C-alpha positions as CSV (number, residue, x, y, z in Angstrom):
1,M,49.9,-71.5,-50.6
2,S,52.9,-69.8,-52.3
3,D,56.4,-71.3,-52.6
4,T,57.7,-68.9,-49.9
5,D,54.9,-70.0,-47.5
6,D,56.1,-73.6,-47.8
7,P,59.0,-74.1,-45.3
8,S,60.4,-76.9,-47.4
9,S,60.6,-74.9,-50.7
10,A,63.9,-73.7,-52.2
11,A,62.7,-70.1,-52.0
12,A,62.0,-70.4,-48.3
13,L,65.4,-71.9,-47.6
14,R,67.3,-69.0,-49.2
15,P,68.8,-66.5,-46.8
16,R,67.2,-63.1,-47.1
17,F,69.2,-60.8,-49.4
18,F,69.5,-57.1,-49.0
19,G,70.8,-54.9,-51.8
20,R,70.3,-53.9,-55.4
21,R,70.1,-56.5,-58.2
22,R,69.5,-54.2,-61.1
23,G,70.6,-50.6,-62.1
24,K,70.3,-48.7,-65.3
25,T,68.8,-50.4,-68.3
26,L,71.6,-52.5,-70.0
27,R,72.6,-51.7,-73.6
28,R,72.2,-54.2,-76.4
29,N,75.8,-55.4,-76.2
30,A,75.6,-56.0,-72.4
31,L,72.3,-57.8,-72.8
32,G,74.0,-60.0,-75.4
33,L,76.7,-60.9,-73.0
34,I,74.2,-61.8,-70.3
35,D,72.2,-64.0,-72.7
36,G,75.2,-65.5,-74.6
37,L,78.3,-65.6,-72.5
38,L,77.0,-65.8,-68.9
39,P,75.3,-69.2,-69.3
40,R,78.7,-70.7,-70.3
41,L,80.5,-69.2,-67.2
42,A,77.8,-69.2,-64.5
43,I,77.9,-71.6,-61.6
44,G,74.3,-72.7,-60.9
45,V,72.8,-72.4,-57.5
46,P,73.5,-75.8,-55.8
47,G,70.8,-77.8,-54.2
48,P,71.0,-78.7,-50.5
49,D,72.8,-82.0,-51.2
50,D,75.0,-80.8,-54.1
51,R,78.7,-80.7,-53.8
52,I,81.0,-78.7,-56.1
53,D,84.7,-79.2,-56.7
54,P,85.7,-75.7,-57.7
55,A,89.0,-76.8,-59.4
56,L,86.9,-78.7,-61.9
57,L,85.0,-75.6,-63.1
58,F,87.8,-74.5,-65.4
59,P,88.9,-75.7,-68.8
60,G,92.3,-76.8,-67.6
61,P,94.2,-77.5,-64.4
62,V,94.5,-74.7,-61.9
63,S,96.9,-74.6,-58.9
64,E,94.5,-72.7,-56.6
65,V,91.0,-71.3,-56.6
66,W,90.4,-67.7,-55.4
67,L,87.0,-66.1,-54.7
68,E,85.9,-62.4,-54.8
69,V,82.7,-61.7,-53.0
70,G,81.0,-58.7,-54.7
71,F,83.3,-57.9,-57.6
72,G,81.6,-54.6,-58.6
73,N,82.6,-53.8,-62.2
74,G,85.1,-56.6,-62.3
75,E,88.3,-54.8,-63.0
76,H,90.0,-56.2,-59.8
77,L,89.2,-59.9,-60.6
78,A,90.0,-59.4,-64.3
79,E,93.4,-58.0,-63.5
80,L,94.2,-60.8,-61.1
81,A,93.2,-63.4,-63.7
82,E,95.6,-61.8,-66.2
83,T,98.4,-61.6,-63.6
84,H,97.9,-65.1,-62.3
85,P,96.8,-67.3,-65.3
86,G,97.3,-70.5,-63.4
87,I,94.7,-69.6,-60.8
88,G,91.0,-70.3,-61.1
89,M,88.9,-67.3,-60.2
90,I,85.3,-67.3,-58.9
91,G,83.5,-64.0,-58.8
92,A,80.2,-63.6,-56.9
93,E,78.0,-60.6,-57.7
94,V,74.2,-60.2,-57.6
95,F,74.1,-56.8,-59.3
96,R,73.3,-57.5,-62.9
97,N,75.0,-54.4,-64.3
98,G,78.2,-55.4,-62.5
99,V,77.9,-58.9,-64.0
100,A,77.6,-57.4,-67.5
101,A,80.7,-55.3,-66.9
102,M,82.6,-58.4,-65.7
103,L,81.5,-60.3,-68.8
104,A,82.8,-57.4,-71.0
105,H,86.2,-57.7,-69.3
106,I,86.3,-61.4,-69.9
107,Q,85.4,-61.1,-73.5
108,A,87.7,-58.2,-74.3
109,R,90.7,-59.8,-72.6
110,G,90.1,-63.4,-73.6
111,I,90.1,-64.6,-70.1
112,E,89.4,-68.4,-69.6
113,T,89.9,-68.7,-65.9
114,I,87.0,-66.8,-64.4
115,R,83.7,-68.4,-63.4
116,L,80.7,-66.4,-62.1
117,F,78.2,-66.9,-59.4
118,P,75.5,-64.2,-60.1
119,E,73.7,-65.0,-56.8
120,D,74.0,-64.5,-53.1
121,I,77.4,-66.1,-52.2
122,R,75.8,-67.7,-49.1
123,L,74.0,-70.1,-51.4
124,L,77.3,-71.4,-52.7
125,F,79.2,-71.8,-49.4
126,P,77.7,-75.1,-48.3
127,A,78.5,-76.9,-51.6
128,L,82.2,-76.1,-51.5
129,P,84.7,-78.5,-49.9
130,D,86.9,-77.7,-46.9
131,A,90.2,-75.8,-47.7
132,A,89.2,-75.2,-51.3
133,L,90.1,-71.5,-51.5
134,G,93.5,-70.0,-51.6
135,R,92.4,-66.4,-51.3
136,V,89.2,-64.5,-50.7
137,F,88.6,-60.9,-51.5
138,V,85.8,-58.7,-50.0
139,L,86.6,-55.2,-51.2
140,F,84.5,-52.1,-50.5
141,P,81.2,-54.0,-49.8
142,D,78.0,-52.2,-48.9
143,P,78.8,-50.8,-45.4
144,W,75.2,-50.8,-44.2
145,P,76.2,-48.0,-41.7
146,K,73.0,-47.8,-39.7
147,T,73.1,-49.8,-36.5
148,R,69.8,-51.5,-37.2
149,H,71.3,-52.9,-40.4
150,A,74.5,-54.3,-38.9
151,E,73.4,-57.9,-39.5
152,R,73.5,-57.2,-43.2
153,R,77.2,-56.6,-43.3
154,I,79.0,-59.4,-45.2
155,I,82.0,-59.5,-42.8
156,G,80.7,-60.9,-39.6
157,P,80.8,-64.1,-37.5
158,E,78.7,-66.3,-39.8
159,T,80.6,-65.4,-43.0
160,L,84.0,-65.7,-41.2
161,D,83.0,-69.2,-40.0
162,H,82.2,-70.2,-43.6
163,L,85.5,-68.8,-44.8
164,A,87.5,-70.4,-42.1
165,R,86.2,-73.8,-43.3
166,L,86.6,-73.0,-47.0
167,M,90.1,-71.5,-46.9
168,A,93.3,-73.4,-47.1
169,D,95.8,-73.1,-44.3
170,G,97.8,-69.9,-44.9
171,G,95.2,-68.6,-47.3
172,Q,94.8,-64.8,-47.6
173,L,91.6,-62.9,-46.7
174,R,91.7,-59.4,-48.2
175,V,89.2,-56.9,-47.0
176,A,88.9,-53.1,-47.7
177,S,86.5,-50.3,-46.8
178,D,86.3,-46.6,-46.8
179,D,83.4,-46.4,-44.4
180,P,84.6,-45.7,-40.8
181,V,81.6,-47.7,-39.3
182,Y,82.4,-50.7,-41.4
183,V,86.2,-50.4,-40.8
184,E,85.6,-50.6,-37.1
185,W,83.1,-53.5,-37.4
186,A,85.2,-55.5,-39.8
187,G,88.4,-55.0,-37.8
188,R,86.7,-56.1,-34.6
189,H,85.3,-59.2,-36.1
190,L,88.4,-60.2,-38.0
191,E,90.5,-59.7,-34.9
192,A,88.1,-61.7,-32.7
193,H,87.9,-64.8,-35.0
194,P,90.0,-67.6,-33.7
195,D,90.9,-69.0,-37.1
196,F,92.4,-65.9,-38.7
197,E,95.6,-64.0,-37.8
198,K,96.4,-60.4,-38.8
199,V,99.1,-59.7,-41.3
200,V,98.4,-56.0,-41.7
201,A,95.6,-53.5,-41.2
202,T,96.6,-50.2,-42.7
203,T,95.6,-47.1,-44.7
204,D,99.1,-47.1,-46.3
205,R,98.8,-48.8,-49.6
206,S,102.6,-49.2,-49.9
207,L,102.4,-51.9,-47.2
208,L,100.1,-54.1,-49.3
209,P,101.2,-57.0,-51.5
210,A,102.2,-55.9,-55.0
211,D,99.4,-57.9,-56.6
212,W,96.6,-56.0,-54.9
213,P,95.1,-54.1,-57.8
214,V,93.5,-50.7,-57.4
215,T,89.8,-50.8,-58.2
216,R,87.9,-48.0,-59.9
217,Y,85.9,-47.4,-56.7
218,E,89.1,-47.1,-54.7
219,Q,90.5,-44.5,-57.1
220,K,87.4,-42.4,-56.6
221,C,87.5,-42.5,-52.9
222,L,91.2,-41.9,-52.6
223,A,90.5,-38.3,-53.6
224,S,88.6,-37.6,-50.4
225,K,89.0,-40.6,-48.0
226,H,91.6,-43.0,-46.8
227,P,90.5,-46.6,-47.2
228,T,91.6,-49.1,-44.7
229,F,93.0,-52.4,-46.0
230,F,92.9,-55.6,-44.0
231,L,95.1,-58.6,-44.8
232,Y,94.4,-61.7,-42.7
233,R,95.8,-65.2,-43.0
234,R,93.9,-68.5,-42.3
235,K,95.7,-70.1,-39.4
236,A,96.9,-73.7,-39.7
237,R,94.4,-76.3,-38.6
């Protein structure tokens, strides 16, 4: 019997993941970062009974911890880390090429306040304490536009329930998409969740907070599409 056939095995307990984990073959420098730098910055997959205090993941005290789910090539999180040096940043990304790009930002900019979870973020949620996160970012995730794939979309009731537990009162949830199907889906579920309240939902970037960096993906899509940006706040408990 294989591990996945045993219902008590760690593999069997993992949620099913959809999406790419690898892209083009990495160059030597990128492989060096994966082998050398990532082990020092990576958060290991916690066991069922493990608990993690995210504020203790960093080399010095931090005033808050922020999380980006699916950081792409890492430029958004790297810019936030430079702009807010007193904040601890956790970046979750399963795509190996994106992780390598993020590591390059960290090395080039000398950033000390980013830690990486190169796995499905749903594996980390149960180990984090209540009200541990000041902000959460979910920017331009895979939209899974086909109706039969709707359950794969990261913004939905289950994820929002996790975030409602994990986010501090008044914490910001920032979401963006350029896919009309995903925009409608995300807007509907954000609006329906009882623990979040809307601050703004707009295609007008001038209405966003000044510290909302433009990602490379956003720059590309601005030429032909108008992304929608959602800013929601965690209601007081």
